[in-house]
LOMITOR-798986 format. One record per residue (C-alpha): x, y, z; residue in three letters. Coordinates in steps of 0.001 Angstrom, whole numbers, plus 500000, padded with zeros to 6 digits. Layout:
// residues N
+--------+--------+--------+------+
|      x |      y |      z | resn |
+--------+--------+--------+------+
|      X |      Y |      Z |  ala |
...
+--------+--------+--------+------+
***
This chain:
// residues 500
+--------+--------+--------+------+
|      x |      y |      z | resn |
+--------+--------+--------+------+
| 686190 | 726501 | 852474 |  met |
| 683948 | 724298 | 854510 |  thr |
| 682967 | 725463 | 857968 |  arg |
| 685335 | 722966 | 859634 |  ala |
| 685922 | 724067 | 863256 |  pro |
| 689713 | 724047 | 862943 |  phe |
| 689756 | 726104 | 859776 |  cys |
| 687353 | 728713 | 861147 |  trp |
| 689058 | 728805 | 864525 |  leu |
| 692378 | 729450 | 862816 |  ala |
| 690857 | 732148 | 860641 |  cys |
| 689200 | 733698 | 863677 |  ala |
| 692520 | 733800 | 865511 |  ala |
| 694213 | 735199 | 862453 |  gly |
| 691477 | 737754 | 861928 |  ala |
| 691801 | 739000 | 865480 |  leu |
| 695530 | 739494 | 865143 |  gly |
| 695284 | 741036 | 861706 |  ala |
| 692340 | 743265 | 862636 |  ala |
| 694130 | 744523 | 865707 |  leu |
| 697214 | 745180 | 863619 |  ala |
| 695099 | 747259 | 861209 |  cys |
| 693070 | 748983 | 863920 |  ala |
| 692612 | 752723 | 864092 |  ala |
| 695788 | 754516 | 865172 |  pro |
| 694305 | 755699 | 868439 |  asp |
| 693637 | 752146 | 869657 |  arg |
| 696244 | 750286 | 871720 |  pro |
| 698425 | 747841 | 869758 |  ala |
| 698332 | 744137 | 870670 |  pro |
| 701300 | 742294 | 872073 |  ala |
| 703900 | 741669 | 869393 |  ala |
| 703569 | 737884 | 869656 |  ser |
| 699784 | 737989 | 869178 |  ile |
| 700069 | 740308 | 866209 |  arg |
| 702801 | 738205 | 864613 |  ser |
| 700905 | 734927 | 865060 |  ala |
| 697646 | 736412 | 863840 |  gly |
| 699209 | 737941 | 860746 |  glu |
| 701036 | 734701 | 859900 |  ala |
| 697820 | 732668 | 860034 |  ile |
| 695625 | 735215 | 858316 |  tyr |
| 697904 | 736567 | 855605 |  arg |
| 700313 | 733688 | 854862 |  arg |
| 698566 | 730530 | 856060 |  gly |
| 701327 | 729650 | 858542 |  val |
| 700488 | 728315 | 862029 |  leu |
| 702438 | 729402 | 865142 |  pro |
| 704240 | 726046 | 865009 |  ser |
| 705525 | 726860 | 861548 |  gly |
| 703319 | 724217 | 859927 |  ala |
| 701048 | 725268 | 857056 |  pro |
| 697375 | 725987 | 857703 |  leu |
| 695228 | 723253 | 856130 |  val |
| 691698 | 723788 | 854865 |  gly |
| 689121 | 721814 | 852906 |  gln |
| 687012 | 723187 | 850099 |  arg |
| 683355 | 722320 | 849720 |  glu |
| 684184 | 719949 | 846851 |  ala |
| 686473 | 717991 | 849156 |  gly |
| 689830 | 719235 | 847860 |  ala |
| 692424 | 720044 | 850521 |  thr |
| 694523 | 723197 | 850311 |  val |
| 697272 | 724420 | 852571 |  glu |
| 699632 | 727273 | 853240 |  gly |
| 699016 | 730435 | 851232 |  met |
| 696174 | 728777 | 849314 |  glu |
| 694391 | 728183 | 852626 |  ala |
| 695208 | 731602 | 854106 |  ala |
| 692189 | 733553 | 855292 |  cys |
| 693218 | 736597 | 853222 |  val |
| 692552 | 734620 | 850034 |  arg |
| 688804 | 734963 | 850524 |  cys |
| 688228 | 737411 | 853354 |  his |
| 690715 | 740034 | 852038 |  arg |
| 693313 | 741933 | 854060 |  arg |
| 690656 | 743938 | 855894 |  ser |
| 688822 | 740844 | 857159 |  gly |
| 685576 | 742347 | 855883 |  leu |
| 684988 | 739842 | 853090 |  gly |
| 683711 | 740551 | 849603 |  ala |
| 680843 | 740036 | 847204 |  met |
| 681497 | 737378 | 844559 |  glu |
| 679213 | 737031 | 841568 |  gly |
| 675459 | 736993 | 841833 |  arg |
| 674258 | 736530 | 845374 |  gly |
| 677498 | 734953 | 846589 |  ser |
| 679343 | 736558 | 849484 |  ser |
| 682382 | 735941 | 851656 |  val |
| 681395 | 737206 | 855137 |  pro |
| 683453 | 739452 | 857428 |  pro |
| 685434 | 737529 | 860038 |  ile |
| 687004 | 740278 | 862132 |  ser |
| 686262 | 740047 | 865832 |  gly |
| 683529 | 742669 | 865699 |  leu |
| 681458 | 740390 | 863484 |  tyr |
| 682518 | 736936 | 864734 |  leu |
| 681520 | 737562 | 868344 |  phe |
| 678233 | 739358 | 867709 |  lys |
| 674984 | 737439 | 867191 |  pro |
| 673515 | 738594 | 863888 |  arg |
| 669853 | 739399 | 863687 |  ser |
| 667527 | 741839 | 862015 |  his |
| 668107 | 744235 | 864898 |  asp |
| 671876 | 744780 | 864637 |  asp |
| 672031 | 748558 | 864603 |  asn |
| 675342 | 748671 | 866451 |  asp |
| 677293 | 746872 | 863708 |  leu |
| 678987 | 748717 | 860813 |  pro |
| 677431 | 747764 | 857509 |  phe |
| 679429 | 745909 | 854846 |  val |
| 677925 | 744334 | 851733 |  glu |
| 678931 | 740784 | 852620 |  ser |
| 677290 | 740666 | 856082 |  met |
| 675107 | 737608 | 856712 |  arg |
| 671559 | 738071 | 857952 |  ala |
| 671572 | 735546 | 860814 |  glu |
| 674055 | 733215 | 862505 |  arg |
| 675213 | 732162 | 865966 |  asp |
| 678179 | 733952 | 867563 |  pro |
| 681449 | 732120 | 868064 |  tyr |
| 681554 | 733186 | 871742 |  thr |
| 679301 | 735124 | 874067 |  glu |
| 681665 | 738116 | 874002 |  ala |
| 681060 | 741125 | 871789 |  thr |
| 683398 | 743861 | 870759 |  leu |
| 682546 | 747481 | 871438 |  ala |
| 683420 | 749870 | 868655 |  arg |
| 683929 | 753577 | 869354 |  ala |
| 682856 | 755827 | 866491 |  thr |
| 684998 | 758943 | 866125 |  pro |
| 683470 | 762216 | 865025 |  ser |
| 686186 | 762968 | 862478 |  arg |
| 688513 | 761280 | 860021 |  ile |
| 692008 | 762703 | 859780 |  ala |
| 694124 | 762576 | 856632 |  arg |
| 697553 | 763909 | 855891 |  ala |
| 699143 | 765387 | 852794 |  ser |
| 702913 | 764959 | 852478 |  val |
| 705116 | 767612 | 850875 |  ile |
| 708783 | 766947 | 850159 |  thr |
| 711274 | 769809 | 850402 |  pro |
| 712126 | 769636 | 846682 |  asp |
| 708502 | 769994 | 845535 |  ala |
| 707752 | 772786 | 843080 |  asp |
| 706555 | 775746 | 845236 |  pro |
| 703932 | 776879 | 842714 |  val |
| 702425 | 773408 | 842449 |  lys |
| 702633 | 772976 | 846211 |  arg |
| 700546 | 776101 | 846802 |  ala |
| 698105 | 775149 | 844033 |  ala |
| 697557 | 771700 | 845551 |  met |
| 697015 | 773070 | 849060 |  leu |
| 694449 | 775569 | 847775 |  asp |
| 692344 | 772697 | 846434 |  val |
| 692824 | 770408 | 849453 |  leu |
| 691964 | 773115 | 851975 |  thr |
| 688837 | 774175 | 850128 |  gln |
| 687659 | 770607 | 849488 |  tyr |
| 687968 | 769722 | 853170 |  phe |
| 686155 | 772936 | 854080 |  ser |
| 683301 | 772052 | 851729 |  asp |
| 682978 | 768603 | 853263 |  lys |
| 682826 | 770004 | 856766 |  asn |
| 680157 | 772488 | 855686 |  ala |
| 677976 | 769441 | 854960 |  ala |
| 678715 | 767896 | 858371 |  tyr |
| 675831 | 766805 | 860554 |  arg |
| 676148 | 765227 | 863965 |  asn |
| 673305 | 762721 | 863700 |  thr |
| 673506 | 759647 | 861545 |  ala |
| 670915 | 759084 | 858811 |  pro |
| 669135 | 755750 | 858730 |  arg |
| 668595 | 753168 | 856069 |  leu |
| 665063 | 752004 | 855426 |  arg |
| 665758 | 749038 | 857700 |  ser |
| 666337 | 751393 | 860620 |  gly |
| 670128 | 750851 | 860728 |  arg |
| 672110 | 753990 | 861649 |  pro |
| 674768 | 754603 | 859020 |  val |
| 677748 | 756871 | 859572 |  met |
| 678056 | 758409 | 856117 |  phe |
| 680975 | 760721 | 855378 |  arg |
| 678777 | 763765 | 856045 |  val |
| 678560 | 762764 | 859704 |  thr |
| 682327 | 762925 | 860174 |  arg |
| 684466 | 765990 | 859927 |  arg |
| 687366 | 765925 | 857502 |  trp |
| 690586 | 766945 | 859216 |  gln |
| 693692 | 767770 | 857170 |  leu |
| 697253 | 767588 | 858461 |  his |
| 700020 | 768916 | 856211 |  val |
| 703272 | 767056 | 856785 |  trp |
| 706088 | 769247 | 855453 |  glu |
| 709350 | 767312 | 855226 |  leu |
| 712810 | 768843 | 855371 |  ser |
| 716408 | 767837 | 854934 |  gly |
| 717852 | 764875 | 853071 |  ala |
| 715627 | 762020 | 851809 |  pro |
| 717268 | 759527 | 854181 |  asp |
| 715706 | 761447 | 857095 |  thr |
| 712172 | 761579 | 855731 |  trp |
| 710955 | 758227 | 857074 |  glu |
| 711895 | 759196 | 860630 |  ala |
| 710107 | 762526 | 860179 |  gln |
| 706998 | 760745 | 858910 |  leu |
| 707133 | 758361 | 861864 |  glu |
| 707110 | 761329 | 864217 |  ala |
| 704272 | 763013 | 862327 |  his |
| 702114 | 759882 | 862422 |  leu |
| 702736 | 759417 | 866143 |  lys |
| 701802 | 763009 | 866897 |  gln |
| 698910 | 763254 | 864407 |  glu |
| 697385 | 759798 | 863801 |  pro |
| 695647 | 759734 | 860421 |  val |
| 693525 | 757285 | 858487 |  phe |
| 695228 | 757879 | 855131 |  ala |
| 697513 | 760133 | 853119 |  val |
| 695728 | 762002 | 850324 |  ile |
| 697359 | 763692 | 847338 |  ser |
| 700669 | 765226 | 848439 |  gly |
| 703464 | 766422 | 846189 |  ile |
| 707060 | 765423 | 845588 |  gly |
| 710050 | 766438 | 843518 |  gly |
| 713005 | 764282 | 842547 |  arg |
| 712165 | 761430 | 844929 |  ser |
| 709072 | 759963 | 846534 |  trp |
| 710613 | 756596 | 847459 |  ala |
| 711094 | 757294 | 851215 |  pro |
| 707450 | 758371 | 851554 |  val |
| 706308 | 755305 | 849648 |  his |
| 708418 | 752991 | 851828 |  arg |
| 707081 | 754541 | 855014 |  phe |
| 703442 | 754198 | 853954 |  cys |
| 703946 | 750545 | 853033 |  glu |
| 705733 | 749796 | 856299 |  arg |
| 703123 | 751650 | 858381 |  ala |
| 700258 | 750097 | 856341 |  glu |
| 699020 | 753629 | 855726 |  leu |
| 697062 | 754195 | 852488 |  pro |
| 698642 | 756852 | 850291 |  cys |
| 696266 | 757890 | 847525 |  leu |
| 697235 | 759595 | 844256 |  met |
| 700251 | 761758 | 845174 |  pro |
| 701397 | 764356 | 842639 |  asn |
| 704715 | 762782 | 841636 |  val |
| 706539 | 762187 | 838362 |  glu |
| 708553 | 759186 | 839587 |  leu |
| 706452 | 756623 | 841490 |  pro |
| 708104 | 753887 | 843510 |  asp |
| 706661 | 750378 | 843732 |  thr |
| 707599 | 746810 | 844534 |  ala |
| 705585 | 743687 | 843595 |  pro |
| 704057 | 743205 | 847060 |  asp |
| 703211 | 746869 | 847757 |  asp |
| 699508 | 747487 | 848345 |  val |
| 699051 | 750757 | 850234 |  tyr |
| 700229 | 753372 | 847702 |  thr |
| 698132 | 754087 | 844624 |  val |
| 699230 | 756426 | 841827 |  tyr |
| 697493 | 757916 | 838821 |  phe |
| 700215 | 756545 | 836500 |  ser |
| 703840 | 755355 | 836349 |  arg |
| 704934 | 758847 | 835354 |  gly |
| 708273 | 759218 | 833572 |  val |
| 708793 | 755440 | 833677 |  leu |
| 705690 | 755035 | 831521 |  leu |
| 706962 | 757795 | 829235 |  glu |
| 710186 | 755822 | 828762 |  ala |
| 708239 | 752737 | 827668 |  glu |
| 706112 | 754765 | 825249 |  leu |
| 709231 | 756265 | 823646 |  ile |
| 710774 | 752797 | 823343 |  ala |
| 707574 | 751535 | 821720 |  his |
| 707557 | 754397 | 819208 |  asp |
| 711247 | 753994 | 818338 |  leu |
| 710657 | 750318 | 817633 |  asp |
| 707621 | 751099 | 815428 |  ala |
| 709437 | 753627 | 813217 |  arg |
| 710295 | 752597 | 809665 |  asp |
| 713637 | 754400 | 809839 |  ala |
| 715423 | 752967 | 812858 |  lys |
| 717644 | 755261 | 814912 |  ala |
| 721377 | 754579 | 814629 |  ser |
| 721800 | 755638 | 818251 |  arg |
| 719654 | 756927 | 821106 |  ile |
| 721223 | 759900 | 822861 |  val |
| 719599 | 760849 | 826173 |  gln |
| 720188 | 764164 | 827935 |  val |
| 719216 | 764624 | 831594 |  phe |
| 720327 | 766398 | 834737 |  arg |
| 721948 | 764552 | 837613 |  ala |
| 719563 | 763808 | 840472 |  gly |
| 716383 | 764681 | 838596 |  asp |
| 713655 | 762189 | 837661 |  val |
| 715006 | 762098 | 834105 |  gly |
| 717954 | 760015 | 835290 |  glu |
| 715945 | 756904 | 836311 |  pro |
| 713691 | 757501 | 833277 |  ala |
| 716761 | 757316 | 831035 |  ala |
| 717753 | 754049 | 832734 |  glu |
| 714265 | 752658 | 832106 |  ala |
| 714398 | 753600 | 828416 |  leu |
| 717846 | 752031 | 828018 |  ala |
| 716536 | 748797 | 829569 |  ala |
| 713445 | 748816 | 827338 |  ala |
| 715439 | 749114 | 824073 |  val |
| 718281 | 746784 | 825074 |  arg |
| 716782 | 743736 | 823295 |  pro |
| 716866 | 745659 | 819985 |  ser |
| 720624 | 746069 | 820197 |  gly |
| 720547 | 749823 | 819486 |  val |
| 723332 | 751846 | 821094 |  thr |
| 722266 | 754138 | 823934 |  val |
| 724417 | 757120 | 824872 |  val |
| 723653 | 758999 | 828090 |  asn |
| 724813 | 762599 | 828427 |  arg |
| 724471 | 763661 | 832029 |  arg |
| 724411 | 767349 | 832870 |  leu |
| 725329 | 768430 | 836414 |  pro |
| 722459 | 769208 | 838761 |  ala |
| 723123 | 772898 | 838169 |  lys |
| 725006 | 774646 | 835419 |  gly |
| 726665 | 772904 | 832521 |  gly |
| 726212 | 773713 | 828846 |  lys |
| 723287 | 772093 | 827083 |  leu |
| 724974 | 772758 | 823731 |  gly |
| 727886 | 770517 | 824678 |  asn |
| 725500 | 767663 | 825563 |  ala |
| 723886 | 767893 | 822126 |  leu |
| 727076 | 768419 | 820131 |  ala |
| 728525 | 765939 | 817652 |  gly |
| 725300 | 764048 | 816867 |  leu |
| 724529 | 762447 | 813524 |  ala |
| 721326 | 762870 | 811520 |  ala |
| 720268 | 759304 | 812328 |  gly |
| 720578 | 759768 | 816088 |  asp |
| 717378 | 759982 | 818121 |  ala |
| 717623 | 762638 | 820824 |  arg |
| 715652 | 762095 | 824040 |  val |
| 715379 | 765155 | 826267 |  leu |
| 714545 | 764523 | 829934 |  trp |
| 714660 | 768248 | 830681 |  leu |
| 712732 | 770985 | 832480 |  arg |
| 711392 | 774210 | 830908 |  pro |
| 714446 | 776228 | 831975 |  ala |
| 716666 | 773979 | 829861 |  asp |
| 714208 | 773719 | 826980 |  leu |
| 714169 | 777481 | 826572 |  ser |
| 717932 | 777334 | 825990 |  gln |
| 717399 | 775277 | 822832 |  leu |
| 716608 | 778529 | 820994 |  ala |
| 720367 | 779114 | 820862 |  lys |
| 720937 | 775804 | 819058 |  leu |
| 720024 | 774795 | 815501 |  pro |
| 717182 | 772294 | 815161 |  ala |
| 718467 | 768798 | 814355 |  pro |
| 717597 | 766735 | 811311 |  ala |
| 717048 | 763579 | 813337 |  gly |
| 714055 | 762794 | 815566 |  pro |
| 713673 | 764410 | 818984 |  val |
| 711657 | 763070 | 821930 |  tyr |
| 710676 | 765294 | 824833 |  leu |
| 709400 | 764230 | 828256 |  ser |
| 705904 | 765678 | 828469 |  gly |
| 705730 | 765512 | 832262 |  leu |
| 709054 | 767246 | 832811 |  met |
| 708607 | 769762 | 829991 |  gly |
| 705055 | 770857 | 831023 |  glu |
| 703203 | 769119 | 828167 |  leu |
| 701704 | 771455 | 825558 |  glu |
| 703071 | 774465 | 827472 |  asp |
| 706671 | 773354 | 826970 |  ala |
| 708816 | 776383 | 825924 |  pro |
| 710144 | 774530 | 822902 |  leu |
| 711571 | 776883 | 820219 |  pro |
| 709516 | 777009 | 816986 |  pro |
| 712350 | 775538 | 814920 |  ala |
| 712446 | 772417 | 817128 |  trp |
| 708709 | 771728 | 817120 |  arg |
| 708358 | 770059 | 813695 |  pro |
| 710928 | 767346 | 814592 |  val |
| 709817 | 766751 | 818205 |  thr |
| 707528 | 764000 | 819472 |  arg |
| 706281 | 763653 | 823001 |  met |
| 704820 | 760856 | 825169 |  pro |
| 701462 | 762096 | 826438 |  tyr |
| 699818 | 760251 | 829350 |  leu |
| 696509 | 762133 | 829145 |  phe |
| 693675 | 763008 | 826805 |  asp |
| 694547 | 765835 | 824452 |  leu |
| 693368 | 769314 | 825557 |  pro |
| 690264 | 769510 | 823345 |  asp |
| 689194 | 765978 | 824278 |  glu |
| 689401 | 766444 | 828039 |  arg |
| 687788 | 769874 | 828140 |  arg |
| 684283 | 768587 | 828901 |  val |
| 685544 | 766484 | 831826 |  arg |
| 687340 | 769516 | 833262 |  leu |
| 684351 | 771877 | 833028 |  asp |
| 682998 | 770903 | 836449 |  tyr |
| 686404 | 771376 | 838070 |  gln |
| 686815 | 774768 | 836407 |  his |
| 683425 | 775826 | 837737 |  gly |
| 684372 | 774621 | 841208 |  trp |
| 687625 | 776592 | 841119 |  phe |
| 685900 | 779754 | 839886 |  val |
| 683061 | 779563 | 842415 |  ala |
| 685566 | 779278 | 845263 |  arg |
| 687938 | 781914 | 843874 |  lys |
| 690801 | 779452 | 843568 |  ile |
| 693541 | 780717 | 841290 |  lys |
| 694490 | 778166 | 838637 |  val |
| 698262 | 778188 | 838930 |  ala |
| 698948 | 774593 | 837863 |  ser |
| 695888 | 773103 | 836213 |  leu |
| 697037 | 769481 | 836044 |  arg |
| 698198 | 769485 | 839676 |  thr |
| 694935 | 771022 | 840824 |  gln |
| 692855 | 768744 | 838613 |  ser |
| 694613 | 765629 | 839933 |  asp |
| 694246 | 766849 | 843522 |  thr |
| 690531 | 767507 | 843064 |  phe |
| 690122 | 764078 | 841448 |  leu |
| 691978 | 762375 | 844308 |  ala |
| 689694 | 764066 | 846861 |  cys |
| 686607 | 763055 | 844888 |  gly |
| 687753 | 759438 | 844707 |  leu |
| 688391 | 759419 | 848452 |  leu |
| 684945 | 760866 | 849168 |  ala |
| 683226 | 758283 | 846970 |  glu |
| 685241 | 755443 | 848464 |  thr |
| 684384 | 756493 | 852012 |  leu |
| 680700 | 756593 | 851096 |  ser |
| 680924 | 752983 | 849897 |  his |
| 682678 | 752001 | 853129 |  met |
| 679739 | 753500 | 855065 |  val |
| 681062 | 753259 | 858652 |  asp |
| 683451 | 750285 | 858348 |  ala |
| 686602 | 752378 | 858547 |  phe |
| 689640 | 750149 | 858113 |  gln |
| 692703 | 751052 | 856111 |  arg |
| 692810 | 747797 | 854149 |  asp |
| 689131 | 748145 | 853350 |  tyr |
| 689785 | 751643 | 852010 |  leu |
| 692245 | 750241 | 849470 |  ile |
| 689855 | 747434 | 848533 |  glu |
| 686886 | 749738 | 847996 |  arg |
| 688973 | 752256 | 846048 |  leu |
| 689110 | 749715 | 843207 |  asp |
| 685359 | 750037 | 842670 |  asp |
| 685322 | 753832 | 843005 |  ser |
| 687993 | 754292 | 840339 |  val |
| 686353 | 751861 | 837939 |  glu |
| 682996 | 753659 | 837977 |  his |
| 684280 | 757236 | 838027 |  arg |
| 682833 | 759286 | 835136 |  ile |
| 684695 | 762578 | 835559 |  leu |
| 688324 | 761464 | 835351 |  thr |
| 689997 | 764811 | 834755 |  gly |
| 692997 | 764609 | 832453 |  tyr |
| 692754 | 760817 | 832072 |  tyr |
| 690709 | 759099 | 829347 |  pro |
| 690281 | 756035 | 831527 |  arg |
| 691057 | 754900 | 835078 |  leu |
| 690833 | 751409 | 836519 |  ser |
| 692318 | 749408 | 839360 |  leu |
| 692338 | 745671 | 839916 |  gly |
| 693457 | 743661 | 842928 |  ile |
| 697131 | 744369 | 843523 |  gly |
| 697355 | 747157 | 840920 |  gln |
| 699015 | 750450 | 841858 |  ser |
| 698354 | 752610 | 838774 |  phe |
| 694968 | 753909 | 837675 |  gly |
| 696019 | 754989 | 834163 |  ser |
| 698213 | 752532 | 832319 |  lys |
| 698954 | 754007 | 828904 |  gly |
| 699374 | 757067 | 826760 |  gly |
| 699808 | 758529 | 823279 |  tyr |
| 702734 | 759717 | 821187 |  ile |
| 701971 | 763234 | 819955 |  val |
| 703650 | 765922 | 817881 |  his |
| 703366 | 769691 | 817689 |  phe |
| 701068 | 770659 | 814818 |  ala |
| 699463 | 773732 | 813295 |  gly |
| 701022 | 776714 | 811495 |  pro |
| 703164 | 777664 | 814509 |  glu |
| 703324 | 774281 | 816209 |  gly |
| 700981 | 775391 | 818972 |  thr |
| 698582 | 772442 | 818762 |  lys |
| 699015 | 768778 | 819585 |  leu |
| 698167 | 765924 | 817240 |  ala |
| 698276 | 762194 | 817928 |  arg |
| 700791 | 759973 | 816131 |  asp |
| 699458 | 756792 | 817767 |  ser |
| 696430 | 755161 | 819275 |  asp |
| 696323 | 754693 | 823055 |  trp |
| 699328 | 752523 | 823879 |  ile |
| 699514 | 750278 | 826964 |  val |
| 703120 | 748975 | 827005 |  pro |
+--------+--------+--------+------+
***
């Protein structure tokens, strides 16, 4: 956009409202009318009158409304971005707009898109208090697996302890003489938010936790059958939630604050649908078995939706949440039926009492514990499994460092994937904070996370991770594998990496 006074004045007003709305939790909130007007201008390109914001590009073209909104170029954080070689969109939050820029600007947080010199918009400057610590929370739902919960907390607690051991209370300086508040100058504080009761009460509990213990972000965390209330709260509170350990993520098109490693069982459903469609011998029916209330139920719905265009019949056999006979759910099936098991290890072990079928079987890898699934030997030759990770031998090198870290700190490996993902989430947060330097804003955290994920070398279980603007899932595909070897104890790929 050109530097037309109206356009920049509107963006400045919008930036102030939006920046105040995204301010640190311990700062006072602006009046509701100021926040609402600022957000409307900045994020949607709508003036207080209801008319669209109008701007003019350097080439002379006029844009309005959302196309003219400040967020289009200056991002949700207001801290701008680097574009191409030597091109930058400068920060326009109040801290930068009202401060004369010079070569002696040691009191300003550093961001890559800062301009070297310019006149301030007013004579006022904004003072910025620098806290000595950054608080994060980890959310645990009451239905989370207790073994995985303890395994995750072991890693989180030790990682935060290691970071605080590197704490120093004086800021290092860049060669230019600017003081920079790297992550080592701020203590890492962990709050564990344990939820209780029914899911419809969780958002209110989280509201109370955040009010009592203001945090900058939610890191890792662990859920069971549902994570949706936690996801909704984080989006509503504009609180970044990074890489929770969940099998059933929850997203909507406009969600930006929650980032997952993958789409979990929903991705598994798409991989199974892809494999069924690629088979030479098409299944006469697809029979899905799952327990009521578990994550297999929405996964079964996703698979049914994915295969609907093919016209194949889908039969769902729903076991009660507890009890029920697995044999009855698998009775009366024909050889041409494809069986899809959205079941946990306790149910899988019961298959030893049943004869192995002639038709194909698909097993949820996430629910069944991947290669450690207690699948009876007779069932292994006919079973295929969606696998959202590198195979064990292929990921071993990337896990060596984590193993060494666990051993050196005497951390018991009780759930390797949970602990690996938790360690990876902490590492990504640490790297992202180092890129942010001392410009701590929640929106900026999400924006900088994109770069940290893209350039991460040690990605744990995942062969590749990447995030683009507006993306919520770092790993977007998976393999179809089968049990191989003399006793079916190894995994072998049946497909290349599939991104549905």
